[in-house]
N, CA, C and O atoms as CSV, one atom per row, in Angstrom:
chain,resi,resn,atom,element,x,y,z
A,1,UNK,N,N,52.366,106.913,62.637
A,1,UNK,CA,C,51.418,106.429,61.961
A,1,UNK,C,C,51.619,104.844,61.685
A,1,UNK,O,O,52.668,104.547,61.113
A,2,UNK,N,N,50.843,103.925,61.984
A,2,UNK,CA,C,51.010,102.616,62.034
A,2,UNK,C,C,51.060,101.873,60.526
A,2,UNK,O,O,50.224,102.020,59.634
A,3,UNK,N,N,51.994,101.224,60.492
A,3,UNK,CA,C,52.284,100.531,58.923
A,3,UNK,C,C,50.952,99.711,58.791
A,3,UNK,O,O,50.305,99.200,59.705
A,4,UNK,N,N,50.651,99.700,57.233
A,4,UNK,CA,C,49.657,98.300,56.886
A,4,UNK,C,C,50.443,97.289,56.262
A,4,UNK,O,O,51.163,97.318,55.264
A,5,UNK,N,N,50.110,96.272,57.174
A,5,UNK,CA,C,50.782,95.060,57.137
A,5,UNK,C,C,50.361,94.252,55.610
A,5,UNK,O,O,49.377,94.591,54.952
A,6,UNK,N,N,51.150,93.318,55.271
A,6,UNK,CA,C,50.441,92.349,54.293
A,6,UNK,C,C,49.367,91.707,54.284
A,6,UNK,O,O,48.659,91.484,53.302
A,7,UNK,N,N,49.172,91.335,55.525
A,7,UNK,CA,C,47.856,90.559,56.009
A,7,UNK,C,C,46.443,91.621,55.880
A,7,UNK,O,O,45.288,91.230,55.713
A,8,UNK,N,N,46.835,92.859,55.991
A,8,UNK,CA,C,45.790,93.540,55.788
A,8,UNK,C,C,45.563,93.659,54.325
A,8,UNK,O,O,44.480,93.346,53.831
A,9,UNK,N,N,46.420,94.041,53.717
A,9,UNK,CA,C,46.587,94.153,52.227
A,9,UNK,C,C,45.779,92.956,51.248
A,9,UNK,O,O,45.045,93.094,50.270
A,10,UNK,N,N,46.250,91.760,51.956
A,10,UNK,CA,C,45.418,90.315,51.472
A,10,UNK,C,C,44.090,90.235,51.909
A,10,UNK,O,O,43.371,89.568,51.166
A,11,UNK,N,N,43.528,90.744,52.945
A,11,UNK,CA,C,42.548,90.493,53.564
A,11,UNK,C,C,41.505,92.054,52.451
A,11,UNK,O,O,40.313,91.892,52.194
A,12,UNK,N,N,41.999,92.904,52.150
A,12,UNK,CA,C,41.278,93.662,51.322
A,12,UNK,C,C,41.317,93.122,49.916
A,12,UNK,O,O,40.319,93.276,49.211
A,13,UNK,N,N,42.482,92.445,49.399
A,13,UNK,CA,C,42.487,91.943,48.049
A,13,UNK,C,C,41.028,90.761,47.970
A,13,UNK,O,O,40.198,90.678,47.065
A,14,UNK,N,N,41.114,89.940,49.272
A,14,UNK,CA,C,40.082,88.944,49.232
A,14,UNK,C,C,38.623,89.399,49.374
A,14,UNK,O,O,37.685,88.616,49.527
A,15,UNK,N,N,38.509,90.820,49.307
A,15,UNK,CA,C,37.026,91.202,49.354
A,15,UNK,C,C,37.061,91.855,50.846
A,15,UNK,O,O,36.426,92.909,50.892
A,16,UNK,N,N,37.495,91.574,51.734
A,16,UNK,CA,C,37.468,92.657,53.081
A,16,UNK,C,C,36.951,94.183,52.957
A,16,UNK,O,O,37.573,95.127,52.469
A,17,UNK,N,N,35.714,94.188,53.494
A,17,UNK,CA,C,35.319,95.962,53.502
A,17,UNK,C,C,35.816,96.522,54.357
A,17,UNK,O,O,36.384,97.552,53.994
A,18,UNK,N,N,35.871,96.273,55.514
A,18,UNK,CA,C,36.716,96.895,56.480
A,18,UNK,C,C,37.955,97.142,56.013
A,18,UNK,O,O,38.257,98.303,55.740
A,19,UNK,N,N,39.004,95.955,55.820
A,19,UNK,CA,C,40.600,96.239,55.203
A,19,UNK,C,C,40.724,97.036,54.208
A,19,UNK,O,O,41.723,97.752,54.141
A,20,UNK,N,N,39.410,97.090,52.910
A,20,UNK,CA,C,39.914,98.032,52.339
A,20,UNK,C,C,39.642,99.422,52.508
A,20,UNK,O,O,40.382,100.282,52.030
A,21,UNK,N,N,38.489,99.714,53.246
A,21,UNK,CA,C,38.283,100.961,53.992
A,21,UNK,C,C,39.836,101.413,54.776
A,21,UNK,O,O,40.391,102.503,54.639
A,22,UNK,N,N,40.251,100.441,55.477
A,22,UNK,CA,C,41.621,100.863,56.282
A,22,UNK,C,C,42.321,101.312,55.127
A,22,UNK,O,O,42.691,102.486,55.169
A,23,UNK,N,N,42.614,100.597,54.014
A,23,UNK,CA,C,43.802,100.690,53.290
A,23,UNK,C,C,43.465,102.444,52.583
A,23,UNK,O,O,44.366,103.272,52.450
A,24,UNK,N,N,42.148,102.678,52.250
A,24,UNK,CA,C,41.812,103.976,51.677
A,24,UNK,C,C,42.236,105.232,52.623
A,24,UNK,O,O,42.682,106.348,52.356
A,25,UNK,N,N,41.927,104.613,53.771
A,25,UNK,CA,C,42.098,105.604,54.914
A,25,UNK,C,C,43.606,106.077,55.200
A,25,UNK,O,O,44.067,107.213,55.304
A,26,UNK,N,N,44.260,104.723,55.300
A,26,UNK,CA,C,45.595,105.091,55.367
A,26,UNK,C,C,46.246,105.877,54.317
A,26,UNK,O,O,47.179,106.657,54.509
A,27,UNK,N,N,45.898,105.715,53.610
A,27,UNK,CA,C,46.864,106.456,51.843
A,27,UNK,C,C,46.065,107.354,51.516
A,27,UNK,O,O,46.106,107.711,50.338
A,28,UNK,N,N,44.997,108.069,52.516
A,28,UNK,CA,C,44.389,109.189,51.826
A,28,UNK,C,C,44.974,110.389,52.008
A,28,UNK,O,O,44.535,111.438,51.538
A,29,UNK,N,N,46.287,110.249,52.901
A,29,UNK,CA,C,47.124,111.907,52.820
A,29,UNK,C,C,47.774,111.704,51.621
A,29,UNK,O,O,47.890,112.687,50.889
A,30,UNK,N,N,48.232,110.627,51.251
A,30,UNK,CA,C,49.550,110.764,50.059
A,30,UNK,C,C,48.463,110.950,49.026
A,30,UNK,O,O,48.750,111.986,48.425
A,31,UNK,N,N,47.138,110.336,48.443
A,31,UNK,CA,C,46.325,110.787,47.316
A,31,UNK,C,C,46.156,112.138,47.274
A,31,UNK,O,O,46.347,112.741,46.218
A,32,UNK,N,N,45.696,112.921,48.659
A,32,UNK,CA,C,45.450,114.239,48.520
A,32,UNK,C,C,46.630,115.184,48.426
A,32,UNK,O,O,46.551,116.305,47.925
A,33,UNK,N,N,47.585,114.725,48.873
A,33,UNK,CA,C,49.036,115.237,48.344
A,33,UNK,C,C,49.111,115.118,46.929
A,33,UNK,O,O,49.211,116.141,46.251
A,34,UNK,N,N,49.078,114.079,46.442
A,34,UNK,CA,C,49.402,114.370,44.999
A,34,UNK,C,C,48.576,114.862,44.054
A,34,UNK,O,O,48.953,115.310,42.972
A,35,UNK,N,N,47.259,114.780,44.498
A,35,UNK,CA,C,46.076,115.632,43.802
A,35,UNK,C,C,46.427,117.046,43.819
A,35,UNK,O,O,46.400,117.780,42.831
A,36,UNK,N,N,46.765,117.390,45.023
A,36,UNK,CA,C,47.076,118.836,45.073
A,36,UNK,C,C,47.911,119.272,44.060
A,36,UNK,O,O,47.713,120.227,43.308
A,37,UNK,N,N,49.103,118.323,44.088
A,37,UNK,CA,C,50.122,118.744,42.804
A,37,UNK,C,C,49.712,119.110,42.037
A,37,UNK,O,O,49.652,120.289,41.691
A,38,UNK,N,N,49.105,117.742,41.303
A,38,UNK,CA,C,48.529,117.608,39.917
A,38,UNK,C,C,47.391,118.332,39.201
A,38,UNK,O,O,47.140,118.415,37.999
A,39,UNK,N,N,46.591,118.981,40.583
A,39,UNK,CA,C,45.502,119.451,40.047
A,39,UNK,C,C,45.855,120.880,38.903
A,39,UNK,O,O,46.827,121.574,39.203
A,40,UNK,N,N,45.160,121.202,37.819
A,40,UNK,CA,C,45.463,122.324,37.007
A,40,UNK,C,C,44.477,122.281,35.903
A,40,UNK,O,O,43.459,121.590,35.945
A,41,UNK,N,N,44.811,123.035,34.923
A,41,UNK,CA,C,44.080,123.304,33.527
A,41,UNK,C,C,43.720,121.640,32.928
A,41,UNK,O,O,44.525,120.966,32.286
A,42,UNK,N,N,42.707,121.321,33.209
A,42,UNK,CA,C,41.961,119.970,32.455
A,42,UNK,C,C,41.778,118.848,33.403
A,42,UNK,O,O,41.127,117.844,33.116
A,43,UNK,N,N,42.415,119.056,34.634
A,43,UNK,CA,C,42.245,118.061,35.754
A,43,UNK,C,C,42.042,118.651,37.304
A,43,UNK,O,O,42.952,118.831,38.113
A,44,UNK,N,N,40.724,118.887,37.498
A,44,UNK,CA,C,40.372,119.054,38.773
A,44,UNK,C,C,40.850,118.439,39.493
A,44,UNK,O,O,41.427,117.417,39.121
A,45,UNK,N,N,40.805,118.853,41.000
A,45,UNK,CA,C,41.357,118.466,42.102
A,45,UNK,C,C,40.637,116.846,42.821
A,45,UNK,O,O,41.150,115.931,43.465
A,46,UNK,N,N,39.422,117.070,42.382
A,46,UNK,CA,C,38.286,115.757,42.742
A,46,UNK,C,C,38.778,114.720,41.452
A,46,UNK,O,O,38.873,113.529,41.748
A,47,UNK,N,N,39.019,115.026,40.376
A,47,UNK,CA,C,39.323,113.983,39.490
A,47,UNK,C,C,40.959,113.402,39.914
A,47,UNK,O,O,41.198,112.194,39.934
A,48,UNK,N,N,41.770,114.206,40.165
A,48,UNK,CA,C,42.992,113.643,40.633
A,48,UNK,C,C,42.722,112.746,41.696
A,48,UNK,O,O,43.181,111.605,41.638
A,49,UNK,N,N,41.898,113.186,42.854
A,49,UNK,CA,C,41.444,112.228,43.977
A,49,UNK,C,C,41.031,110.830,43.691
A,49,UNK,O,O,41.382,109.761,44.191
A,50,UNK,N,N,40.064,111.174,42.609
A,50,UNK,CA,C,39.522,109.650,42.080
A,50,UNK,C,C,40.731,108.685,41.294
A,50,UNK,O,O,40.758,107.456,41.365
A,51,UNK,N,N,41.527,109.368,40.680
A,51,UNK,CA,C,42.737,108.883,40.039
A,51,UNK,C,C,43.584,107.761,41.031
A,51,UNK,O,O,44.032,106.625,40.872
A,52,UNK,N,N,43.535,108.747,42.128
A,52,UNK,CA,C,44.698,108.062,43.026
A,52,UNK,C,C,44.121,106.890,43.681
A,52,UNK,O,O,44.766,105.908,44.047
A,53,UNK,N,N,42.809,107.066,43.810
A,53,UNK,CA,C,42.053,106.217,44.714
A,53,UNK,C,C,41.805,104.584,43.866
A,53,UNK,O,O,41.904,103.451,44.336
A,54,UNK,N,N,41.419,105.086,42.320
A,54,UNK,CA,C,41.762,104.002,41.291
A,54,UNK,C,C,42.911,103.202,41.324
A,54,UNK,O,O,42.891,101.991,41.105
A,55,UNK,N,N,44.052,103.944,41.631
A,55,UNK,CA,C,45.503,103.206,41.560
A,55,UNK,C,C,45.471,102.664,43.042
A,55,UNK,O,O,45.853,101.522,43.299
A,56,UNK,N,N,45.016,103.501,43.974
A,56,UNK,CA,C,45.369,102.580,45.375
A,56,UNK,C,C,44.458,101.078,45.210
A,56,UNK,O,O,45.011,100.049,45.597
A,57,UNK,N,N,43.438,101.022,44.784
A,57,UNK,CA,C,42.677,99.464,44.165
A,57,UNK,C,C,43.717,98.789,43.361
A,57,UNK,O,O,43.925,97.623,43.695
A,58,UNK,N,N,44.269,99.151,42.588
A,58,UNK,CA,C,44.919,98.564,41.358
A,58,UNK,C,C,46.220,98.256,42.194
A,58,UNK,O,O,46.663,97.113,42.086
A,59,UNK,N,N,46.839,99.080,42.959
A,59,UNK,CA,C,48.326,98.672,43.647
A,59,UNK,C,C,47.650,97.550,44.813
A,59,UNK,O,O,48.425,96.611,44.994
A,60,UNK,N,N,46.610,97.473,45.481
A,60,UNK,CA,C,46.425,96.404,46.367
A,60,UNK,C,C,46.239,95.075,45.506
A,60,UNK,O,O,46.841,94.107,45.970
A,61,UNK,N,N,45.506,94.849,44.321
A,61,UNK,CA,C,45.219,93.788,43.628
A,61,UNK,C,C,46.908,93.253,42.941
A,61,UNK,O,O,47.061,92.168,42.380
A,62,UNK,N,N,47.904,94.156,43.122
A,62,UNK,CA,C,49.211,93.672,42.353
A,62,UNK,C,C,50.190,93.816,43.207
A,62,UNK,O,O,51.367,93.667,42.876
A,63,UNK,N,N,49.762,94.161,44.553
A,63,UNK,CA,C,50.722,94.136,45.503
A,63,UNK,C,C,51.697,92.710,45.811
A,63,UNK,O,O,50.995,91.700,45.861
A,64,UNK,N,N,52.953,92.494,45.992
A,64,UNK,CA,C,53.698,91.434,46.178
A,64,UNK,C,C,54.584,92.048,47.231
A,64,UNK,O,O,55.401,92.960,47.103
A,65,UNK,N,N,54.140,91.129,48.646
A,65,UNK,CA,C,54.973,91.882,49.877
A,65,UNK,C,C,56.483,91.221,49.927
A,65,UNK,O,O,57.250,91.261,50.888
A,66,UNK,N,N,56.729,90.561,48.565
A,66,UNK,CA,C,58.546,89.826,48.740
A,66,UNK,C,C,58.959,90.917,48.008
A,66,UNK,O,O,60.187,90.831,48.028
A,67,UNK,N,N,58.731,91.640,47.537
A,67,UNK,CA,C,59.608,92.775,46.809
A,67,UNK,C,C,59.515,94.415,47.381
A,67,UNK,O,O,60.348,95.252,47.033
A,68,UNK,N,N,58.551,94.678,48.161
A,68,UNK,CA,C,58.547,96.031,48.828
A,68,UNK,C,C,57.422,96.195,49.848
A,68,UNK,O,O,56.404,95.503,49.864
A,69,UNK,N,N,57.750,97.309,50.807
A,69,UNK,CA,C,56.513,97.188,51.702
A,69,UNK,C,C,55.441,98.004,50.816
A,69,UNK,O,O,55.584,98.646,49.775
A,70,UNK,N,N,54.397,97.758,51.562
A,70,UNK,CA,C,53.091,98.165,51.231
A,70,UNK,C,C,53.017,99.762,50.412
A,70,UNK,O,O,52.811,100.002,49.222
A,71,UNK,N,N,53.325,100.899,51.805
A,71,UNK,CA,C,53.074,102.028,51.586
A,71,UNK,C,C,53.949,102.601,50.330
A,71,UNK,O,O,53.395,103.176,49.393
A,72,UNK,N,N,55.145,102.428,50.378
A,72,UNK,CA,C,55.808,103.089,49.379
A,72,UNK,C,C,55.452,102.549,47.848
A,72,UNK,O,O,55.567,103.259,46.850
A,73,UNK,N,N,54.999,101.168,47.836
A,73,UNK,CA,C,54.582,101.037,46.291
A,73,UNK,C,C,53.122,101.524,45.980
A,73,UNK,O,O,52.503,101.631,44.921
A,74,UNK,N,N,52.783,101.791,47.339
A,74,UNK,CA,C,51.140,102.025,46.886
A,74,UNK,C,C,51.420,103.759,46.601
A,74,UNK,O,O,50.982,104.232,45.553
A,75,UNK,N,N,52.000,104.460,47.368
A,75,UNK,CA,C,52.409,105.752,46.701
A,75,UNK,C,C,52.917,106.168,45.652
A,75,UNK,O,O,52.615,107.212,45.073
A,76,UNK,N,N,54.026,105.085,45.214
A,76,UNK,CA,C,54.422,105.261,43.729
A,76,UNK,C,C,53.338,105.197,42.503
A,76,UNK,O,O,53.231,105.936,41.525
A,77,UNK,N,N,52.417,103.822,42.978
A,77,UNK,CA,C,51.412,103.920,41.906
A,77,UNK,C,C,50.316,105.048,41.832
A,77,UNK,O,O,49.582,105.349,40.890
A,78,UNK,N,N,50.405,105.530,42.967
A,78,UNK,CA,C,49.052,106.507,43.040
A,78,UNK,C,C,49.632,108.152,42.123
A,78,UNK,O,O,49.096,108.894,41.300
A,79,UNK,N,N,51.099,108.128,42.896
A,79,UNK,CA,C,51.930,109.288,42.172
A,79,UNK,C,C,51.678,109.077,40.636
A,79,UNK,O,O,51.118,109.949,39.971
A,80,UNK,N,N,52.093,107.937,40.115
A,80,UNK,CA,C,52.241,107.849,38.894
A,80,UNK,C,C,51.288,107.780,38.080
A,80,UNK,O,O,51.436,108.185,36.927
A,81,UNK,N,N,49.881,107.145,38.606
A,81,UNK,CA,C,48.719,107.482,38.167
A,81,UNK,C,C,48.072,109.063,37.864
A,81,UNK,O,O,47.565,109.509,36.835
A,82,UNK,N,N,48.271,109.605,38.985
A,82,UNK,CA,C,47.928,111.078,38.852
A,82,UNK,C,C,48.369,111.884,37.862
A,82,UNK,O,O,47.721,112.661,37.161
A,83,UNK,N,N,50.019,111.530,37.859
A,83,UNK,CA,C,50.900,112.290,36.981
A,83,UNK,C,C,50.478,112.057,35.404
A,83,UNK,O,O,50.440,112.969,34.577
A,84,UNK,N,N,50.219,110.901,35.177
A,84,UNK,CA,C,49.556,110.149,34.009
A,84,UNK,C,C,48.571,110.765,33.751
A,84,UNK,O,O,48.522,111.151,32.583
A,85,UNK,N,N,47.423,111.124,34.620
A,85,UNK,CA,C,45.801,111.688,34.257
A,85,UNK,C,C,46.685,113.379,33.971
A,85,UNK,O,O,46.363,114.018,32.969
A,86,UNK,N,N,47.371,113.741,34.585
A,86,UNK,CA,C,47.737,115.279,34.232
A,86,UNK,C,C,48.122,115.442,32.831
A,86,UNK,O,O,47.588,116.202,32.023
A,87,UNK,N,N,49.107,114.646,32.627
A,87,UNK,CA,C,49.676,114.399,31.026
A,87,UNK,C,C,48.648,114.499,30.244
A,87,UNK,O,O,48.626,115.284,29.297
A,88,UNK,N,N,47.418,113.504,30.632
A,88,UNK,CA,C,46.797,113.019,29.543
A,88,UNK,C,C,45.635,114.753,29.407
A,88,UNK,O,O,45.255,115.280,28.361
A,89,UNK,N,N,45.444,115.077,30.404
A,89,UNK,CA,C,44.642,116.067,30.604
A,89,UNK,C,C,45.499,117.476,29.769
A,89,UNK,O,O,44.776,118.437,29.507
A,90,UNK,N,N,46.530,117.541,29.496
A,90,UNK,CA,C,47.112,118.477,28.859
A,90,UNK,C,C,47.668,118.504,28.069
A,90,UNK,O,O,48.643,119.232,27.886
A,91,UNK,N,N,47.024,117.372,27.040
A,91,UNK,CA,C,47.438,117.083,25.657
A,91,UNK,C,C,46.497,118.231,24.590
A,91,UNK,O,O,45.466,118.863,24.817
A,92,UNK,N,N,47.205,118.164,23.611
A,92,UNK,CA,C,46.638,119.454,22.706
A,92,UNK,C,C,45.068,118.933,22.023
A,92,UNK,O,O,44.237,119.644,21.457
A,93,UNK,N,N,45.017,117.676,22.258
A,93,UNK,CA,C,43.812,117.038,21.419
A,93,UNK,C,C,42.443,117.711,22.712
A,93,UNK,O,O,41.287,117.741,22.288
A,94,UNK,N,N,42.675,118.132,24.001
A,94,UNK,CA,C,41.898,118.338,24.803
A,94,UNK,C,C,41.670,120.012,24.970
A,94,UNK,O,O,40.971,120.456,25.881
A,95,UNK,N,N,42.333,120.870,23.996
A,95,UNK,CA,C,42.535,122.350,23.947
A,95,UNK,C,C,41.096,122.830,23.718
A,95,UNK,O,O,40.812,123.860,24.329
A,96,UNK,N,N,40.081,122.262,22.919
A,96,UNK,CA,C,39.093,122.927,22.776
A,96,UNK,C,C,38.033,122.787,24.061
A,96,UNK,O,O,37.227,123.685,24.306
A,97,UNK,N,N,38.111,121.700,24.765
A,97,UNK,CA,C,37.527,121.604,26.239
A,97,UNK,C,C,38.280,122.641,27.118
A,97,UNK,O,O,37.686,123.127,28.081
A,98,UNK,N,N,39.467,122.979,26.855
A,98,UNK,CA,C,40.042,123.726,28.226
A,98,UNK,C,C,39.941,125.272,28.087
A,98,UNK,O,O,40.062,126.127,28.964
A,99,UNK,N,N,39.682,125.415,26.726
A,99,UNK,CA,C,39.430,127.014,26.201
A,99,UNK,C,C,37.911,126.912,26.333
A,99,UNK,O,O,37.622,128.065,26.655
A,100,UNK,N,N,36.998,126.363,26.290
A,100,UNK,CA,C,35.235,126.830,26.503
A,100,UNK,C,C,34.837,127.116,27.540
A,100,UNK,O,O,35.041,126.183,28.317
A,101,UNK,N,N,34.242,128.130,28.111
A,101,UNK,CA,C,33.580,128.548,28.933
A,101,UNK,C,C,32.729,127.591,29.521
A,101,UNK,O,O,32.346,126.757,28.700
A,102,UNK,N,N,32.346,127.446,30.551
A,102,UNK,CA,C,31.332,126.390,31.505
A,102,UNK,C,C,29.824,127.200,31.603
A,102,UNK,O,O,29.944,128.417,31.745
A,103,UNK,N,N,28.694,126.781,31.557
A,103,UNK,CA,C,27.807,127.254,31.434
A,103,UNK,C,C,27.397,127.571,32.993
A,103,UNK,O,O,27.612,126.729,33.864
A,104,UNK,N,N,26.822,128.777,33.274
A,104,UNK,CA,C,26.460,129.320,34.464
A,104,UNK,C,C,25.742,128.688,35.187
A,104,UNK,O,O,24.608,129.168,35.159
A,105,UNK,N,N,25.847,127.580,36.033
A,105,UNK,CA,C,25.249,126.753,36.799
A,105,UNK,C,C,24.310,127.172,37.981
A,105,UNK,O,O,23.218,126.685,38.274
A,106,UNK,N,N,24.967,128.153,38.568
A,106,UNK,CA,C,24.333,128.926,39.832
A,106,UNK,C,C,23.007,129.350,39.548
A,106,UNK,O,O,21.991,128.998,40.148
A,107,UNK,N,N,23.102,130.207,38.496
A,107,UNK,CA,C,21.683,131.171,37.924
A,107,UNK,C,C,20.594,130.151,36.860
A,107,UNK,O,O,19.369,130.070,36.769
A,108,UNK,N,N,21.556,129.576,36.269
A,108,UNK,CA,C,20.591,128.671,35.251
A,108,UNK,C,C,20.744,129.230,33.730
A,108,UNK,O,O,20.400,128.547,32.765
A,109,UNK,N,N,21.279,130.501,33.612
A,109,UNK,CA,C,21.130,130.914,32.467
A,109,UNK,C,C,22.431,130.630,31.891
A,109,UNK,O,O,23.551,130.437,32.362
A,110,UNK,N,N,21.905,130.667,30.660
A,110,UNK,CA,C,22.837,130.538,29.444
A,110,UNK,C,C,23.227,131.617,28.509
A,110,UNK,O,O,22.359,132.488,28.577
A,111,UNK,N,N,24.058,131.908,27.753
A,111,UNK,CA,C,24.293,132.476,26.927
A,111,UNK,C,C,22.974,132.474,25.603
A,111,UNK,O,O,22.499,131.387,25.271
A,112,UNK,N,N,22.486,133.761,24.941
A,112,UNK,CA,C,21.648,133.436,24.006
A,112,UNK,C,C,21.990,132.433,22.748
A,112,UNK,O,O,23.156,132.498,22.360
A,113,UNK,N,N,21.087,131.472,22.028
A,113,UNK,CA,C,21.490,130.939,20.969
A,113,UNK,C,C,21.113,131.684,19.688
A,113,UNK,O,O,20.313,132.616,19.611
A,114,UNK,N,N,21.741,131.184,18.795
A,114,UNK,CA,C,21.451,131.723,17.503
A,114,UNK,C,C,20.198,132.180,16.974
A,114,UNK,O,O,20.113,133.083,16.142
A,115,UNK,N,N,19.136,131.494,17.505
A,115,UNK,CA,C,18.003,131.365,17.162
A,115,UNK,C,C,17.428,132.907,18.097
A,115,UNK,O,O,16.762,133.796,17.568
A,116,UNK,N,N,17.788,132.907,19.249
A,116,UNK,CA,C,17.416,133.936,20.291
A,116,UNK,C,C,18.168,135.491,19.578
A,116,UNK,O,O,17.734,136.637,19.462
A,117,UNK,N,N,19.239,134.948,19.274
A,117,UNK,CA,C,20.076,136.462,18.472
A,117,UNK,C,C,19.370,136.939,17.512
A,117,UNK,O,O,19.090,138.137,17.482
A,118,UNK,N,N,18.956,136.056,16.544
A,118,UNK,CA,C,17.968,136.426,15.312
A,118,UNK,C,C,16.430,136.908,15.645
A,118,UNK,O,O,15.894,137.639,14.812
A,119,UNK,N,N,15.889,136.633,16.511
A,119,UNK,CA,C,14.650,136.900,17.034
A,119,UNK,C,C,14.934,138.686,17.770
A,119,UNK,O,O,14.282,139.713,17.584
A,120,UNK,N,N,16.151,138.440,18.608
A,120,UNK,CA,C,16.514,139.941,18.974
A,120,UNK,C,C,16.794,141.287,18.001
A,120,UNK,O,O,16.618,142.495,18.159
A,121,UNK,N,N,17.253,140.557,17.053
A,121,UNK,CA,C,17.933,141.647,15.985
A,121,UNK,C,C,16.562,142.084,15.228
A,121,UNK,O,O,16.410,143.263,14.909
A,122,UNK,N,N,15.414,140.959,14.903
A,122,UNK,CA,C,14.509,141.287,14.274
A,122,UNK,C,C,13.712,142.307,14.898
A,122,UNK,O,O,13.147,143.226,14.305
A,123,UNK,N,N,13.700,142.025,16.466
A,123,UNK,CA,C,12.696,142.630,17.432
A,123,UNK,C,C,13.357,144.447,17.320
A,123,UNK,O,O,12.668,145.463,17.233
A,124,UNK,N,N,14.856,144.349,17.361
A,124,UNK,CA,C,15.459,145.789,17.059
A,124,UNK,C,C,15.074,146.462,15.828
A,124,UNK,O,O,14.638,147.612,15.883
A,125,UNK,N,N,15.189,145.885,14.790
A,125,UNK,CA,C,14.989,146.273,13.327
A,125,UNK,C,C,13.443,146.876,13.243
A,125,UNK,O,O,13.201,147.948,12.689
A,126,UNK,N,N,12.505,146.103,13.820
A,126,UNK,CA,C,11.119,146.411,13.539
A,126,UNK,C,C,10.729,147.757,14.676
A,126,UNK,O,O,9.848,148.600,14.503
A,127,UNK,N,N,11.590,147.660,15.749
A,127,UNK,CA,C,11.529,148.775,16.688
A,127,UNK,C,C,12.123,149.753,16.230
A,127,UNK,O,O,11.481,150.780,16.452
A,128,UNK,N,N,13.286,149.971,15.556
A,128,UNK,CA,C,13.855,151.234,14.747
A,128,UNK,C,C,12.926,151.536,13.572
A,128,UNK,O,O,12.812,152.742,13.358
A,129,UNK,N,N,12.333,150.849,12.877
A,129,UNK,CA,C,11.323,151.505,11.784
A,129,UNK,C,C,10.023,152.026,12.094
A,129,UNK,O,O,9.371,152.731,11.323
A,130,UNK,N,N,9.652,151.658,13.260
A,130,UNK,CA,C,8.506,152.288,13.934
A,130,UNK,C,C,8.847,153.941,14.466
A,130,UNK,O,O,8.202,154.973,14.280
A,131,UNK,N,N,10.057,153.714,15.150
A,131,UNK,CA,C,10.827,154.976,15.369
A,131,UNK,C,C,10.731,155.834,14.274
A,131,UNK,O,O,11.308,156.922,14.290
């Protein structure tokens, strides 16, 4: 794979959409690799990919060609952002969200609420009295 040169980084920083798309395409394997490692309870794969892309955009803005090559610098920024997101998702304050059950989005059904349960109970009691 060809190296991403400092001129391309400077063009992406200046707002060149083609250079920015090239940087994202060039670093996509590193973003996906990091996302697959970091995905878990509280941090879905897609969210980890988004964290990686945001970190790449930040890396483009803060890159200094006199200090390091772009690829290792961007890969480190991506990895650190994804692991930080994983640590944040695993904090105890997110416990209620991690322990809750999602709504069944495929069928559109939800579990009955308190009002529905009370109505069902009253109907059952009425039915038992009539029997």
